C-alpha positions as a printed Julia matrix, in Angstrom:
478×3 Matrix{Float64}:
   4.67  -19.27   14.34
   3.1   -22.06   12.13
   0.82  -20.75    9.57
  -1.7   -22.57    7.6
  -3.71  -21.4     4.43
  -7.21  -20.76    5.21
 -10.12  -21.95    2.95
 -13.85  -22.58    3.45
 -13.59  -22.17    6.74
 -11.03  -24.74    7.53
  -7.11  -24.3     8.19
  -5.06  -26.47    5.87
  -1.7   -27.14    4.96
  -0.32  -26.52    1.4
   2.17  -28.26   -0.6
   5.33  -26.61   -0.42
   6.87  -25.57    3.22
   8.59  -22.49    3.89
  10.02  -20.05    6.0
  10.43  -16.87    7.17
  13.31  -14.89    8.54
  13.85  -11.83   10.74
  15.55   -9.23    8.69
  16.81   -7.77   11.69
  18.41  -11.25   12.99
  18.79  -13.64    9.49
  19.65  -16.36   12.13
  16.22  -16.36   13.47
  13.44  -18.12   11.93
   9.72  -16.2    12.35
   7.47  -18.65   11.06
   6.86  -21.84    8.63
   4.13  -22.03    6.14
   3.32  -23.84    3.11
   2.39  -22.74   -0.2
  -0.9   -24.33   -1.99
  -0.88  -25.98   -5.01
  -3.33  -25.11   -8.13
  -6.38  -27.12   -6.9
  -6.36  -25.76   -3.65
  -6.56  -22.35   -5.04
  -9.39  -23.3    -7.21
 -10.78  -24.53   -4.03
 -10.46  -21.52   -2.43
 -12.31  -19.62   -5.55
 -14.96  -22.1    -5.57
 -15.66  -21.68   -1.56
 -15.38  -17.94   -2.21
 -18.13  -18.14   -5.16
 -20.64  -20.36   -3.49
 -20.37  -17.96   -0.21
 -21.13  -15.0    -2.08
 -24.56  -14.84   -2.42
 -25.58  -15.41    1.27
 -23.0   -12.91    2.6
 -24.54  -10.37    0.03
 -27.86  -11.17    1.55
 -26.53  -10.93    4.94
 -28.16   -8.67    7.41
 -26.93   -5.43    6.84
 -26.4    -4.91   11.05
 -24.95   -8.4    11.51
 -22.14   -7.66    8.51
 -21.34   -4.51   10.21
 -21.14   -6.08   13.74
 -18.43   -8.34   12.26
 -16.57   -6.19   10.91
 -16.26   -3.97   13.78
 -15.66   -6.93   16.09
 -12.41   -7.49   13.61
 -11.48   -4.02   14.35
 -11.69   -4.28   18.04
  -9.82   -7.55   18.04
  -7.02   -5.88   16.05
  -6.65   -3.06   18.63
  -6.71   -5.23   21.47
  -4.05   -7.65   20.0
  -2.21   -4.7    18.33
   1.03   -5.4    20.59
   0.97   -9.02   19.75
   0.42   -8.57   15.96
   2.91   -5.6    15.8
   5.46   -7.68   17.19
   5.14  -10.43   14.96
   4.93   -7.71   11.98
   8.22   -6.31   13.07
   9.87   -9.57   13.34
   8.74  -10.58   10.1
   8.92   -7.41    7.81
  11.61   -5.12    9.77
   9.67   -1.78   10.72
  10.21   -0.57   14.03
   7.77   -2.38   16.67
   6.01    1.54   16.64
   5.64    1.53   13.4
   3.99   -1.98   13.71
   1.85   -1.48   16.28
   0.7     1.81   14.5
   0.27   -0.25   11.31
  -2.04   -2.76   13.08
  -3.77    0.22   14.56
  -4.65    1.52   11.27
  -5.95   -1.92   10.17
  -8.42   -2.0    13.09
  -9.32    1.69   11.78
  -9.92    0.38    8.12
 -12.74   -2.35    9.52
 -14.66    0.19   11.63
 -14.68    2.75    8.78
 -15.95    0.03    6.53
 -18.44   -1.21    9.27
 -20.07    1.93    8.91
 -20.03    1.59    5.16
 -22.22   -1.04    5.57
 -24.94    0.84    7.14
 -24.38    4.08    4.69
 -27.05    4.99    1.98
 -26.23    3.02   -0.99
 -28.2     4.09   -4.0
 -30.05    7.02   -5.59
 -33.3     8.34   -6.94
 -34.27   10.46   -9.7
 -37.43   11.63  -11.15
 -37.99   10.27  -13.96
 -38.43   12.38  -17.52
 -41.41   10.02  -18.41
 -45.04   10.4   -16.61
 -45.41    7.48  -14.22
 -42.13    6.54  -13.84
 -39.08    6.59  -11.52
 -35.34    5.34  -11.75
 -33.05    4.2    -9.0
 -29.52    3.57   -9.1
 -28.37    0.86   -6.75
 -25.36   -0.42   -5.85
 -24.27   -4.26   -5.78
 -21.66   -6.44   -4.93
 -19.14   -7.01   -7.62
 -18.69  -10.57   -6.81
 -15.66  -12.52   -5.69
 -12.83  -10.46   -5.29
  -9.11  -11.64   -5.76
  -6.63   -9.84   -3.39
  -3.01   -9.53   -3.78
  -0.74   -7.67   -1.49
   2.88   -6.89   -0.89
   5.35   -7.04    1.9
   5.69   -3.37    2.87
   2.46   -2.82    4.65
   1.75   -6.54    5.47
  -1.56   -5.75    7.45
  -2.64   -2.45    6.67
  -2.89   -3.05    2.93
  -4.81   -6.69    3.09
  -7.08   -4.89    5.94
  -8.07   -2.0     3.7
  -8.88   -4.23    0.83
 -10.68   -6.71    2.87
 -12.83   -4.69    4.73
 -13.89   -2.51    2.17
 -14.9    -5.83   -0.2
 -16.83   -7.37    2.57
 -18.72   -4.15    3.66
 -20.24   -4.15    0.2
 -20.95   -7.78    0.15
 -18.1    -9.04   -1.72
 -16.15  -12.46   -1.24
 -12.5   -12.31   -0.95
  -9.29  -14.64   -1.4
  -6.25  -12.88   -0.29
  -2.84  -13.88   -1.44
  -0.19  -12.03    0.59
   3.7   -11.73   -0.06
   5.37  -14.95    1.07
   8.2   -12.75    2.6
   5.41  -11.58    5.29
   2.67  -13.73    5.27
   2.11  -13.78    9.63
   0.44  -10.8     9.45
  -2.25  -12.03    6.83
  -2.55  -15.46    9.3
  -3.11  -13.52   12.28
  -5.64  -11.27   10.47
  -7.53  -14.57    8.86
  -7.8   -15.91   12.62
  -9.56  -12.9    13.7
 -12.07  -12.61   10.58
 -13.02  -16.11   11.95
 -12.88  -15.46   15.55
 -15.69  -12.45   14.62
 -17.77  -15.15   13.11
 -17.15  -14.63    9.6
 -19.24  -17.29    7.69
 -16.94  -20.07    6.15
 -15.81  -19.15    2.32
 -16.52  -15.28    2.85
 -12.67  -15.11    3.64
 -10.24  -17.37    2.12
  -6.52  -17.17    2.74
  -3.76  -18.68    0.26
  -0.19  -18.53    0.28
   1.39  -19.37   -3.17
   4.05  -18.46   -5.94
   3.26  -15.02   -7.59
   2.22  -15.36  -11.14
   1.05  -18.97  -10.86
  -1.41  -18.38   -7.99
  -2.41  -15.21   -9.37
  -3.0   -16.29  -12.77
  -5.72  -18.65  -11.39
  -6.95  -16.2    -8.96
  -7.37  -13.34  -12.05
  -9.18  -15.97  -14.47
 -11.67  -17.2   -11.53
 -12.35  -13.86   -9.68
 -14.84  -10.89  -10.7
 -12.38   -8.44   -9.27
  -8.75   -8.07   -8.7
  -7.24   -5.44   -6.19
  -3.58   -5.45   -6.55
  -0.68   -3.56   -5.11
   2.62   -4.02   -6.38
   5.28   -3.01   -8.79
   4.58   -1.35  -12.16
   5.85   -4.0   -14.18
   4.0    -6.58  -12.35
   1.08   -4.65  -12.73
   1.36   -4.65  -16.5
   1.11   -8.34  -16.47
  -1.47   -8.64  -14.0
  -3.24   -6.16  -16.33
  -2.49   -7.94  -19.7
  -3.94  -11.46  -17.84
  -7.28   -9.82  -16.63
  -7.94   -8.37  -20.22
  -8.26  -12.04  -21.25
 -11.52  -12.43  -18.93
 -11.96   -8.81  -18.6
 -11.82   -9.17  -14.83
 -12.45   -5.86  -13.43
  -9.01   -4.32  -11.79
  -8.0    -2.11   -9.48
  -3.96   -1.69   -9.53
  -2.05    0.38   -7.13
   1.79    0.56   -8.77
   4.66    2.09   -8.33
   6.01    5.69   -7.58
   9.16    8.0    -7.75
   7.31   10.77   -5.76
   9.03   14.16   -5.98
   9.23   16.84   -3.35
   9.9    20.46   -3.95
  11.28   22.5    -1.51
  11.5    26.65   -2.53
  13.78   29.35   -1.26
  10.68   30.56    1.04
  10.33   27.14    2.73
  10.42   26.78    6.59
  14.05   25.07    6.63
  13.56   23.09    9.73
   9.77   21.96    8.48
  11.11   21.2     4.82
  13.92   18.89    6.51
  11.58   16.85    8.26
   9.25   16.91    5.78
  11.82   15.45    3.37
  13.38   13.21    5.69
  10.72   11.65    6.98
   9.3    10.78    3.47
  12.52    9.66    2.38
  13.97    7.64    5.14
  11.21    6.55    7.88
  10.1     2.82    7.33
  13.24    2.61    5.82
  12.07    4.07    2.73
   9.64    1.06    1.95
   6.41    3.04    1.3
   5.12    3.19   -2.55
   4.35    6.96   -1.73
   7.86    7.74   -0.17
  10.06   10.65   -1.32
  12.77    9.41   -3.82
  12.9    12.81   -5.49
  13.9    16.38   -4.1
  13.88   18.97   -6.19
  15.41   22.24   -4.43
  15.57   25.84   -5.91
  19.02   27.42   -5.84
  18.7    29.86   -2.87
  17.89   27.25   -0.33
  19.67   24.34   -1.77
  22.95   24.03   -0.11
  21.66   24.86    3.44
  19.13   22.32    2.74
  21.7    19.7     1.86
  23.92   20.47    4.89
  20.89   20.12    7.13
  19.73   16.67    5.14
  23.2    15.18    5.61
  23.3    15.91    9.51
  19.7    14.38    9.47
  21.02   11.23    7.36
  23.69   10.8    10.18
  21.39   11.02   13.17
  19.28    8.15   12.48
  19.57    5.27   14.76
  19.53    1.91   12.79
  19.21   -1.11   14.16
  17.28   -3.98   15.43
  13.17   -3.47   14.89
  12.62   -4.41   18.51
  14.97   -2.27   19.74
  13.25    0.65   21.7
  15.92    3.15   20.48
  15.72    2.02   16.63
  14.24    4.78   14.2
  15.09    2.76   11.28
  14.88   -1.02   11.04
  16.3    -3.42    8.5
  15.66   -3.66    4.67
  12.77   -6.15    4.77
  14.47   -8.72    2.75
  17.89   -9.8     1.18
  16.83   -9.27   -2.52
  15.37   -5.6    -1.83
  18.9    -4.99    0.34
  21.06   -5.93   -2.81
  19.19   -3.82   -5.09
  19.12   -0.86   -2.97
  23.1    -0.87   -2.33
  23.39   -1.79   -6.13
  21.01    1.14   -6.72
  23.51    3.39   -4.95
  26.6     2.3    -7.12
  24.69    2.91   -9.95
  23.67    6.3    -9.29
  27.21    7.15   -8.23
  28.43    5.59  -11.58
  25.72    8.23  -13.36
  27.91   11.33  -11.68
  25.81   11.35   -8.64
  27.58   12.44   -5.04
  27.19   10.07   -2.14
  26.56   12.56    0.55
  25.42   10.43    3.03
  24.99    6.67    3.96
  23.92    4.58    1.55
  26.19    1.64    2.76
  25.37   -1.97    4.69
  26.04   -1.19    8.59
  26.64   -3.51   11.2
  24.2    -4.06   14.32
  23.76   -6.09   17.52
  22.48   -8.94   15.28
  23.4   -10.1    11.61
  20.79   -7.91   10.26
  19.78   -6.24    6.68
  20.98   -2.52    8.39
  21.46    0.28    5.5
  22.59    3.91    6.51
  19.99    6.28    4.88
  21.36    7.55    1.74
  21.43   10.92    0.41
  22.82   11.54   -3.62
  23.28   14.99   -4.49
  24.32   16.77   -7.59
  21.81   14.61   -9.66
  20.32   15.66  -12.68
  16.26   15.23  -13.48
  16.7    12.83  -16.48
  19.47   10.35  -14.65
  18.16    6.62  -13.87
  18.65    7.46  -10.01
  15.68    9.93  -10.47
  13.5     7.97  -12.89
  13.58    4.5   -11.4
  11.92    3.85   -8.62
  14.52    2.46   -5.84
  12.03    1.49   -2.98
  14.57    1.76   -0.18
  15.93    4.46    2.11
  17.58    6.77   -0.7
  16.94   10.32   -1.84
  18.54   11.93   -4.58
  18.71   15.88   -4.91
  17.88   17.85   -7.93
  19.17   21.61   -7.95
  16.74   24.1   -10.12
  16.33   27.39  -10.73
  12.84   28.47   -9.69
   9.32   27.25   -9.41
   8.67   26.67  -12.97
  11.76   24.21  -13.46
  10.99   22.57  -10.19
   7.21   21.65  -11.72
   9.05   20.42  -14.99
  11.48   18.3   -12.91
   8.66   16.72  -10.93
   6.67   16.16  -13.8
   9.71   14.9   -15.67
   8.89   10.88  -14.51
   6.44    8.4   -15.83
   5.26    7.9   -12.25
   2.43    9.63  -11.22
   1.53    8.79   -7.62
   1.97   11.33   -4.97
   4.28   14.69   -4.76
   4.83   17.45   -2.7
   5.93   21.13   -2.1
   7.43   22.76    1.12
   6.83   26.57    0.69
   5.0    29.34    2.81
   3.94   31.08   -0.28
   0.13   29.68   -0.69
   0.03   31.12   -4.35
   3.49   28.95   -5.0
   1.88   25.62   -3.05
  -1.6    26.04   -5.62
   0.25   26.97   -8.59
   2.22   23.42   -7.64
  -1.03   21.47   -6.85
  -2.96   21.78   -9.94
   0.03   21.53  -12.32
   1.45   18.58  -10.63
   0.85   15.62  -12.59
   0.6    13.11   -9.35
  -2.7    11.71   -8.32
  -1.75   12.93   -4.36
  -0.3    16.15   -3.9
   1.13   16.97   -0.23
   1.63   20.75    0.71
   4.17   21.28    3.97
   3.96   17.66    4.56
   5.92   14.37    3.53
   4.46   12.72    0.3
   3.85    9.69    2.56
   1.15    9.43    5.17
  -2.08    8.83    4.02
  -5.37    8.86    5.7
  -8.03    5.9     5.39
 -11.5     7.96    4.89
 -10.29    9.48    1.51
  -9.3     8.3    -2.11
  -5.43    6.83   -2.47
  -3.9     6.28   -5.7
  -2.03    7.56   -8.76
  -2.32    8.07  -12.12
  -1.25    5.56  -14.93
   1.05    3.99  -14.75
   1.23    4.3   -10.87
  -2.22    3.21  -10.93
  -5.01    1.76  -12.88
  -8.76    1.54  -12.42
 -10.89    3.22   -9.38
  -8.97    4.64   -6.44
  -8.61    2.55   -3.36
  -9.77    3.9     0.3
 -12.98    6.31    1.34
 -15.78    6.92   -0.68
 -13.7     5.66   -3.83
 -13.86    1.89   -2.64
 -17.61    2.0    -3.83
 -16.74    2.69   -7.25
 -14.67   -0.61   -7.48
 -16.08   -3.0    -5.22
 -19.89   -2.55   -6.48
 -21.24   -2.47   -9.75
 -24.25    0.33  -10.14
 -27.59   -1.0   -11.34
 -29.86    1.58  -13.23
 -33.64    0.63  -12.95
 -36.85    1.95  -14.59
 -39.8     1.54  -12.58
 -43.23    2.03  -14.8
 -45.68    2.46  -11.64
 -48.31    3.95  -13.58
 -49.91    7.42  -13.87
 -51.08    8.68  -10.42
C-alpha cells in the first residue's frame, strides 16, 4: 500500500520516504510511506487546535453516530485490515482480525460514552446556592503508539479522546503505520470533520517533542526509558500525561493449582502473539511441590507450537515484529544463560518457508529472582521460571521488580488467591487467567514505573480526556 499523512482533512506526502517489510518474509515490501517534517507536524497540531471548539460543540448524537460508524466499518473490513496488520506486524491472521474487531468495540463503547451522564449535582452548604461539577474536553490530544498493537491501541486512545470532545494528532510507530492509515481513512469516510483527527508519521523524539509542546495532553504507550524522557519534556510545558509503559509480569503457580490450567495460562501469557504484549508473562514463580511437573509440561508445550508465516492457517506463533527486536530477543537469551539460567526449550532462530524473523518460544529454568533475566523486560517469546518454597516467598519474588503492570496466580485456594491479589503491587491482577488478555470497558494500567497518570480505558478514560469544572450557582433564596 501507499500510505500518506492526514492533516486537516487532506492526504499529503511527507519529506522522507520509507518502506515497511513483512517480518514473515523479509523480501516482501508491505508499504511505502513518508515522514513529515517539523513544519507539517506543527500544521497538524494547529489544525487540531482550530477544529477543537467546533468538535466540542458538535451535536452529541451526531458525534456518537460518527464513532459508531467507524466501529461498523472496522468490523466490515476486519479481514482486509487484519491481513495488512498481519503482513506488517507479524501476528497471526486470526489475532490480527481479532485486534481489528477489538478496535471496533472500542469505538462502539466510546460512542456510548458520548451520551452518558457527564456531570454531578450537589446541594450547597449555603442557602440559595447549588453546585455543579461538569466534565469538559482537555483540548488537543497528542497520541503516540507502539508497534505491537498497531490498530487496537490507536483506536482505544482516539475513540476515547473524540468521545469527550477532544481533537487528536496521532503518531504511530514507523515499523507498522499501515493500520493507522487504514483507520484514518475510515474516520474520514465516517464523516469526521477536517482537523478533528490528524495522522503524522515521523521520527520519534523530533516529532514527539513538537507534539508534546503544542498539545494539551499526551497519551503514550511504549518503553519505560522512553516514557521517562517523554515525562521530562512534558514537565516543561506541564502537558497532561498518560503513560502506559513497560512490564515484567509475574505469574505465581502454587502446589494446589490445576496443572493443565496452569500450563495453559502460563504458555498463553508468555508465548502467544510472540510474547509481544506489555502485559505478557515473563516471570513464572512456581512453588516446589509442583515445580518439576510444571516445567516438564511447559517444555513439551513450547515444542508443540507451530512457528511460521503469519498468514499460514496452521501458524500459532508468528514472527518477531522487526529485526531490532529479533536480535534483542536472541541476545537476551544468551545473556540469561551467561547468568546461569538453563535454556530448557527454544530461544533460537528457526527457519520457515520464507526468510522471516522466526523464533522458537524460550523457557529459561533454574533462574533467580534478582537476576537480570527476571528484572529486565525482554518483550519477546521468553519466559523464566523461579522456584520458591511457598506463597510468602512467591509474593516476595513477584514484587521484587521495579515494574508493576500485571500479575497473576494459578491456585485452587480462594484464600491464597485473595492474599496474593491484595499483596501484589501490580496495577492489574489475574486469578487463574493469563497476565495478558484485557477488556476495553475497565481501567488498564500499572503503577509507576509501569505507568504514570490516569489509567486508560473504560470509566477511567474520563479522568484523562476531560478536565472537571466546579461551578457555584447563586440562584437566590427560594
